[in-house]
N, C-alpha and C positions, 0 to 999 in steps of 0.2 A: 433394513433400508430406509432411506427417508423419502417422505413423499415428494413425487415429481411435482414441480408448479406448473401454474398455468404459463404459456408462452407469453413474455412481456412485449410489448409493442415492436413490431417490426424486427424481432429477432431472426436471424438467417437461419435456413434449415441446418439441422446437423451435417448434412452433406456438404453444404457451402462453408460452414464454419471449419470442418476438418480440413477441407481441400483449398479454400481461399482465403480463411482469415487468420488472424494472430490474436491470441488472448491476453490480455493485460489486467491484471487483477489486483485490487487492493485486498490488504488482508484484514486487519482489524474491523469489525462492522460489516466486511462483505462476505469473506470465507469463513470468517469464525465470529462467533458473539463476543463482544467487548465484555471484558472483565473489569471488576474493579480496581485491580491492578494489572499492568502490562504482563508480568510473569505468570498471571494465573489464568490465561486463557487456554483453552482446551482445542487441540487439533486431532479431529478423528483420524484413526487410521484408514477409513474409507476414502478421505479427502485427499491424503498422500497417494494412495493408490490410483484415485481417478486422475489426479494431477500428472502423475507418472506416465500413466496409459495414455493421456492426451498429448503429454510432450513427445512421445515416441509416434504416436498417430499424425501428429501435425508437423513432424520434421524439426522438433524443437521450438515451434514459435508460441510458447507459452512462457509468460514472466510474471512476476511479482512486483507491484510498483507500490511500494510502501514508505511510509515514514518513519519504520523503524530502522535501527542500525542492521547493518548486514550480517553481522555475527548473531545478532538476535533473531532476525528471520530465519537465519541457517538453521538455528537450533530448533525454532518451531518445526520445520519441515523435515528435519534430518530423520533418515539417512538420504532421502531424496535431495536432489542438487538441481536447481532451475536457474535461468536468466533471473537477475534481479536487480531492480532499480531500487536502492534504499536511501534513507534520508531525503526523500522526495526528489532523487534524483542526483544528490550531492554526491552518492556513490553508485557507481554504474558496472553491472557485471554481466553483458548480454552473452557471454559465452561461459558456462559454468567451469570449464576446464582452465580458463585464463583469469590472470589476476584481477581484480577489481580496477575500475578507473575512477580517479578521485577528482571532483572539481576543482580548479585552482582558486580557491576561495579563502578568505581568512577566517580562522575559527573562532567561536566566542572567546574572549580573555578569560583566563583562569579565574580572576577576581571576580567575574560575574558569576561563574560556575559555584565557585566557593560561597559566596553571599546566599544565592539560591538554594544551594545543598543546606547551608546552615539554616534557613528560613523554613525549608520543609521538616528538617529535624525538629524544630521547635514547635511545629504545629502538627498534632496528631492527625492522621489519616491521608497526609499528603504523601506524594510519591514524587521522587527526583529521577529523571530518566537521561542520562549522560549519550551524546551522540558526539561523532568527530566534529561537526560543524557547529551545532549547538546544543540546546538541552530542552527539556521538558517539565514543567510542573502539572503534576496530575492532582486534581482535587476532587475526583469521583465520590471519594469516601469523606470528604470535608467540603461540601457545596457551599458553605459558608464564606469559603476562600476564594471564591470567583474573582471579585473586584480586588481585594486585597492582594491577592497573587500577581494580577495584571498591573497593579500600581508598582510594585515591587520592581518587577521587570522594566516598566517605563521608567522609572528612576534610574535602574543600572544602566539602561542603553542611552538614556540622554538624547544627545543630538548625534549619535553615531548613525551615518546614513547607510554605513554598509550591513545592518542588520535590520530585521522586521519581527514584530511580534505577532504571530498568528494564533487565533483561537482555533482549537481543535475539540474533539468529543470531551468535554469536561476536563479542559486541559489549555493550557497555555504554553505556546514554543517559541524559543528563540532561534531563528535560523538566519543564514546569510541571505542577503537580497540576492536574487537572480536564480534562485534554486527552486523549482517547482515541479509538479508532476507532468504539466505540458511539456516542459523541456524533455524530462524523462522519456514520455511517449515517443516524441519526435526522433530523438537520439536512438533508441531502441529500434524503431521503425527503418531507420537508415542502415542497419546492419541486418546482414544475415544470421539467420534464416528469415527474418521478419520482412526485410525490404520485398515489395512487390504484392504483400499480402493486405488485406483489409483489417484496420484494428478494430477491436472491440474491447473497450473499457469498462469496467464495472467497478464502482466505488460507493462509498455513502456518506462522505463528509466534504466540509466546505474544501479541505485539502485535495479533494478529487476532483473539483470542478475545472482546474486548469487541464486536467488528463482527459476529462469528457470533450472539452472544447477541443483539444489537440487532436483527438481521435477523429472528430467529426471532419475537421478541417483536412485531415489526410484521407479522407473518403470512407472513413468507417463510421463507428456508432459508439456512443456512450450510454450506459445504463445506471441507474442509481436504486439503492436499497434505502428506504422500502417503496419508492415510487413506482419502480419497474418490477423488482424483485421484493417479495414482500419482507424477506429476512434473508440472514446468511444461509439458514437451511435450505431456503428456496434456491439460491445461488449454487450451493452444493448439490443439490437435487437436480438443477439443469445440467451442471457438468457430468453428473452421473448419467442424465439422458445422452450425452453426447457420447459418452463411452459406450452405451448399449448401442446406439446408433452406428458407431465405428464397428462393433462387433458383427452388427446385423448385415453391415455392407460388405464384410470380408468373409462371412458364412457360405 
């Protein structure tokens, strides 16, 4: 069992979290350690178990808010099914039993995708990640490609105002404008069983800042790794402590 972390600033008590809050959790860098390639991340069985236990204990008010595609994150947590906001909120599935809701935004043109994929194929260590709305160029294994990859995307997009280039953790992402985790948090929190609860958002990256702001504006709180939780292991440990608290409360 992982070592439980010290409580981060102003974190609600387990009783309050379980009875009054909603958990909105980023995945990479927050729940699991970032890997050199997105497909290489390791999801501990204990995390799936704890998320499932909290989902049941909190009446379903546990959601993953991630930049990954829906099918991708579903594969990571299978066979567990949770509410998910994928692609930074471009794809929403507040109810695991219902089909996803997709934002009515133009996807990135195929010629951009083809050019970016060809660039990645020509540069060892880079990874191309496809999404329904956009795509990502990962350069964790090729850090010298930071600025060249950005220059490529800037050239591809040109003056197209419907899209933006977003810096992520050792990656550049092209996504439609108007999609961010703040909007995902607001949408999720407007629907049952999240409505009326206090959102707790935990993230680690610049793409999570909008989610943190939205959670606070909705009367909740946002936490960061590593400022508030030292590492993903500490976040998993805190979630495990909530499960322990839930068992103690029902014993």
